[in-house]
C-alpha positions as CSV (number, residue, x, y, z in Angstrom):
1,M,105.0,168.6,118.7
2,V,106.1,165.5,116.9
3,S,107.2,165.8,113.2
4,P,105.4,163.6,110.6
5,Q,108.8,162.4,109.4
6,I,109.7,160.8,112.8
7,V,106.2,159.1,112.9
8,T,106.6,157.7,109.4
9,T,110.2,156.5,110.1
10,L,109.1,154.8,113.4
11,Q,106.1,153.1,111.6
12,N,108.4,151.8,108.9
13,K,110.9,150.5,111.5
14,A,108.1,148.8,113.4
15,E,106.9,147.1,110.2
16,Q,110.4,145.9,109.5
17,V,110.8,144.5,113.0
18,E,107.4,142.8,112.8
19,K,108.3,141.1,109.5
20,Y,111.7,140.0,111.0
21,I,109.9,138.5,114.0
22,I,107.4,136.6,111.7
23,D,110.3,135.3,109.5
24,T,112.3,134.2,112.6
25,E,109.3,132.4,114.1
26,A,108.7,130.6,110.8
27,K,112.4,129.5,110.7
28,L,112.1,128.5,114.4
29,A,109.1,126.3,113.6
30,A,110.9,124.7,110.7
31,A,114.0,124.1,112.9
32,R,111.8,122.4,115.5
33,A,110.2,120.1,112.9
34,D,113.7,119.2,111.6
35,L,114.8,118.4,115.1
36,A,111.8,116.2,115.7
37,H,112.5,114.3,112.5
38,I,116.2,113.9,113.4
39,R,115.3,112.6,116.9
40,A,112.7,110.1,115.5
41,T,115.3,108.8,112.9
42,L,117.9,108.5,115.7
43,A,115.5,106.5,117.8
44,L,115.0,104.1,115.0
45,F,118.8,103.5,114.6
46,Q,119.7,103.3,118.3
47,A,120.5,99.8,119.4
48,D,119.8,100.1,123.1
49,G,116.8,98.4,124.7
50,D,115.1,101.7,125.5
51,T,113.6,102.2,122.1
52,P,110.0,101.0,121.7
53,E,109.3,98.2,119.3
54,Y,106.8,99.0,116.6
55,P,104.9,96.1,115.0
56,V,105.6,95.3,111.4
57,H,102.5,95.0,109.4
58,M,102.4,93.0,106.2
59,G,99.8,93.2,103.5
60,V,97.1,90.5,103.6
61,H,98.0,89.4,100.0
62,R,101.4,88.3,101.2
63,L,100.1,86.1,104.0
64,F,97.6,84.1,102.1
65,K,97.7,82.1,98.9
66,R,95.2,82.8,96.2
67,G,91.9,81.4,97.3
68,E,93.1,80.5,100.8
69,I,90.8,83.0,102.6
70,W,87.8,81.7,100.7
71,S,88.7,78.1,101.5
72,V,88.6,79.0,105.2
73,I,85.5,81.2,105.0
74,H,83.3,78.9,102.9
75,P,83.1,76.0,105.5
76,A,82.4,78.5,108.3
77,L,79.5,80.0,106.3
78,T,78.2,76.6,105.5
79,D,78.2,75.6,109.2
80,A,76.4,78.8,110.3
81,P,72.7,78.7,109.3
82,D,72.1,82.3,110.5
83,G,75.2,83.5,108.6
84,L,78.3,85.2,109.9
85,D,79.2,88.9,109.8
86,T,82.4,90.2,108.3
87,R,84.1,90.6,111.8
88,E,83.2,87.1,112.8
89,L,84.7,85.8,109.5
90,A,87.9,87.7,110.1
91,A,88.1,86.1,113.6
92,V,87.7,82.7,111.9
93,V,90.5,83.3,109.4
94,I,92.8,84.7,112.1
95,A,92.2,81.6,114.3
96,A,92.6,79.2,111.4
97,K,95.9,80.8,110.4
98,G,97.2,81.1,114.0
99,L,97.7,84.9,113.8
100,D,97.5,87.5,116.6
101,P,93.8,88.3,117.3
102,N,94.7,91.5,119.1
103,D,96.4,93.2,116.2
104,K,93.7,95.8,115.3
105,I,95.4,97.1,112.2
106,F,95.8,93.7,110.6
107,R,92.3,92.7,111.6
108,A,90.9,95.8,109.9
109,S,92.9,95.1,106.8
110,L,91.8,91.4,106.7
111,T,88.2,92.5,107.2
112,L,88.4,94.7,104.1
113,S,89.9,91.9,102.1
114,I,87.2,89.5,103.3
115,L,84.5,92.1,102.4
116,Q,86.0,92.4,98.9
117,I,86.1,88.6,98.4
118,L,82.5,88.2,99.6
119,R,81.2,91.0,97.4
120,M,82.7,89.2,94.3
121,R,81.4,85.9,95.5
122,H,78.0,87.5,96.0
123,K,78.0,88.7,92.4
124,R,78.7,85.1,91.3
125,G,75.9,83.7,93.5
126,H,78.2,81.8,95.9
127,V,77.0,83.7,99.0
128,G,73.9,85.5,100.0
129,D,73.3,88.8,101.7
130,G,71.9,88.3,105.1
131,G,71.3,92.0,105.8
132,R,73.1,93.8,108.6
133,R,73.8,92.9,112.2
134,R,75.1,95.7,114.5
135,G,76.1,97.8,111.5
136,V,78.1,95.0,109.8
137,R,77.1,93.0,106.7
138,V,76.0,89.4,107.4
139,W,76.8,86.7,104.8
140,I,74.9,83.5,104.2
141,S,76.1,80.5,102.2
142,S,74.1,79.9,99.1
143,R,75.3,76.3,98.6
C-alpha cells in the first residue's frame, strides 16, 4: 500500500517540473524571436548581393507640390463626360508624373490622397458625385 505522503510529494514534484517546462518553453520562444530579429537586422546590414532589395516608399505629400495633384486631375475630369473613378484618376496622376504603375502600395496611398482631395473639392462644388462604378466612387467635373 502506498502512503499518502509519497503521493503528495510526487504530485508536488510533478507540478514543479511542469512549471519548469512551461517557463523553459516561454524562454525558448523568446530566444527564437530574438534570433529572428537579429537575423533580420543582419540581413539589412550585409553588403553582399544575396540580400533582397525592398522598395522604399515615400509619402505622397513629399512627391507632389501643393495643388499639383488637382492640376493633373482637373483636366482629366473635364475631358471625361462620364466621369472618372478614383482608380482611373490615380492612374492618370501616375502616368503624368512618370511613376511606377506597378507599385501597389504607392498607388493605394495615392488613391486615398486623391479621394481626400476630391471630397474637399466636392464640398466646395468643384466636382460632382457620379455615383459608384464597380464599388469605386466616380467623380464628374462641375465646371
